[in-house]
N, C-alpha and C positions, 0 to 999 in steps of 0.2 A: 489441883494438877498444874493450873497456870502459874501459881508462885513457884512450883518444883521446876517447872520448864524456865521459867524467867531466871532462877538463881543457877540452874545445872544445865540448861540446855546448851549453851556453847561448849561446855566441857565435855557434854556427851556426843555432840556432833564431831569435835575434833578427835575424840577418841575412835569415834566411827570411821572418819576420814582415815586415821591412821591405820586402822584395821584393815581398810580397803587397799590402801596403798601398799602395806606390808604384804597382803596377801598376794596381789599381783606380783609384786618383786620377787616374792619368795618363787612364785611358779615360772616367771620369766627368766630368773637369773639364779635361781636356787641358792640366795643368799639368806632365806630364814626371815626376812622381814626386820630384823632388830636395827638395821641401818636406818629404817624409818621411824620404828617405834620408839628407839630410846631417845633421838633428838627431840621427838614431839612430846613425849612425857616428861622429859627433862624441863623443857621450856614451860609446859603448861604448870607442872607440879611447883616450879620456882615461881610463875606469877601467881600461884595459890598461897604462896608463903611458906611453902615447905623447902627452903632452899639447903638447909642442913642434910637433909636426906633425899633430895630430888634425883640426884645421880645414881645412887645405890638403889632406890626404888625401881628407877626406870630400867636399869640394868636387870635387875631381879624379875621385874614384872614381863620384861621382854623376854627373858630365857624361858620362862613359864608359857607364854603364848606360843613360842617356837615349837614347843612339842606337838601340839595339834596341827599346826601349820605344816610341819615337816611331814608327819603321816600322811595328810591329805595331800601334800604335793607330790611326794615320793608314789603313793600309789596311783595318782594320776599319770605321772610318768610311765610308771610299770605297765599300766594299759597299753601303752604304746610301744611296750618292749625295749626301753632305753636305759633300764636300771640295771647296773652290774651288782647283784646281791653278793657276790663273793668278796668284792672290795669292802662293802658295808660290813659284813661279818669279819673280816679279818682286822679291819680299822678301828672297828666300834669300841671294843675294849680300852684300847690306848686313849682314844679320845675321851671316854667316859673318864679315866683315870685323870687325864690333863684337865677336864672340865671341874672336876671336884677340887683340884690343886688351884686352879685358877680363881675359883669363887672364894676359897679359904684366903688367898691372899688379897682379893678385892676387899674382903671385909676389914683389912687393916689399912687400906689406902684411903686418905682423907678425900674428902667431896672433890676438893680442887685438884689433887692428883688423879683422881678417877676420871674426872671430866677432861684434864689434858691428855692424858692416855688414849681416851677414846676417841677425842678430837684429832689427835695425831695419826692414830691408826686408821680412822676413817678418811682421812686426807690421803694416806698412803693406798687406800683401797679404791677411793675415787679415781686416783691418777691410774692406778693399774686398770680400772674399767675404760678410763678413756683411751689411754696409750696402748694397753695390752693387745696382743694379737694371739687368736687361737692356732696359729701356727708356729709360734715359739715353742721350741722343745729343747729340754735339756737331758732327756732320757727317753728310751724306747718304751719303758713301762714303769708302773709304780715300784717303789723299793720294797724290799722284803727285811726281816730279821731286825736288827738293831735300828737300822735307818726308819724302819716304818714305826717302830715303837717310839723313837725320837720326834719323829715328825708328826705322828698322830697326837703324842702329848701336848706339843707345841700347839698345834690346831685346836685342840681342846681348850688348852688353858687360855690362849689369847681369845678365842671365841666367847669363853664363860666370862672374862673380865670385860668384854665389850657387850655383853648381852645379845650376841648375833649368832645366827646359824652357822654350821660347819661349811656351809656353801660359799660363804664369803672368801674363805681362803682355799676350801676344798676344789672349787672349779678350777682356780689357778694352778694348784698343785696337779690335778689330773691332766690338765691340758699340757702343761711343760712336760709331763711324764708319757706324752703321745696319746692320751685318749681324745677321742672326737668330743666336740664341744657339747653336743646334745646328751651324750652320753655322761660327759662330766657334770652338768647341770642335773641332769636326773638323778644319778647317783650321789652326788653331794648333798642334795637335798634332804637326803636320808640321814645325814650325820646329824642333823638337829635334834633328833630325839636322844642321841648319845651325848649331846651337850646340853640341851634343855633340861631334861628330867634331873641328873644330878646336879646340874648347877643350880637349878630352882630349889631343891631341897636344901643344899648348903646355904643359900641366899636366904631361907625362910630361918634357919636356925641361927644364922649370924645376926638376923635382924630382932629376934624375940626381946622385947622388954626394951628396945631402943626408944628412947624418946624423940619426939617431933614427926613421927611418921603420920603419913595421911589417914584419915579415917577407914575403917574396915581393911586394914593390912594384916597379913599373916607375916610376920617378920617383915622382910623387905619387898613382899609380892603385895601389890595393892589389887584386892579381889575384884572391886568393880571395873577396873581398868583391864584386868585379865579377862574377866567375862566379856566386856563389850568388844575389845579388841579380838579376842579369839573367835568370837561368833562372825566377824567379818573376814577374818585371814582364812579361816576353814572354809567359808563359802567362795571366796575369792581365787584362792590358790589353784584349783583346777583350771580357771579361766586362763591364769597367767601360764599355766604349763601348756595350756591349747595354743595360746598367742605365741608362745617360744618357738613352736613348730611351724608357725605361719608368718611371722613379721621378720623385720629386718633387725635381726639381733645384734648387728655391729653398731647401727645408729642407736638403738634404744639404750645401749651400755654407754656410748657416749654421752647422750642426753642425761642420763641417770648419773653418770660421773661427774658432770657439771653441777648438777643439783647437790650432790654430796659435797663437793668442793666447797660450796657456799655455805651448806650447813656446818660443816667441820671448822670454817673459818670463824664463824660466827661463835661457835662455842668456845673455841680456843681464845678469841678475843674478849669474850664476856668474863672468862675465868681470870685471864691476865689483868683486866681493866678493874675487876672487881665488880 
């Protein structure tokens, strides 16, 4: 036991911390936790020598964990009456279609390309978290018809490529379309299942038989990381949801935005510098 902890203790501890952070972030901001999970897994797997597959495994494993986190988070918000289920029902099919397409595309992107795409989109997300305002509004309500199909598909595709929950883009979309911030966070948290489930299935298929994967991986999904992180995210997501209704959300968004800026710059620089 001591030998096992000596060899794997740090890795397990980092995965558990990632799960705690992801769960809190999912509940607080409705972002699915992938913005935390993907960078942690990427740096950890790279340090362990799995550079060739680190980014694809990080994205895929994050998508798998988002399924449980999303369910736990959206139900916690539902108990507070903040979820608009009609939005989830209307947008989920288009988001799922986009997620499938996004992961198919991700399977053909190089490790460097996927890392740069993630880092660039994470930087945009971080800036939006810091500078964005809940009172910014471009429409009185969410679009319907072809606009909903296109936006839902794009939301699902971008989220699946990044390995993040739909809340990352969904919260911004809902607030600029006139929805209150707490309803946006609560409802967008439910987009995670529509992204994580089909995205993880495609990622598993994409990675079957690939060389250089970490031990105990099912396709691109690493099972030990999935189990450890999911255990923490499922536990912590309700606490994050409760804090979202009590704390200064604007200040928390700014602090989280600063953290994500630093992470994104580090990932982009590491990829460019080689």
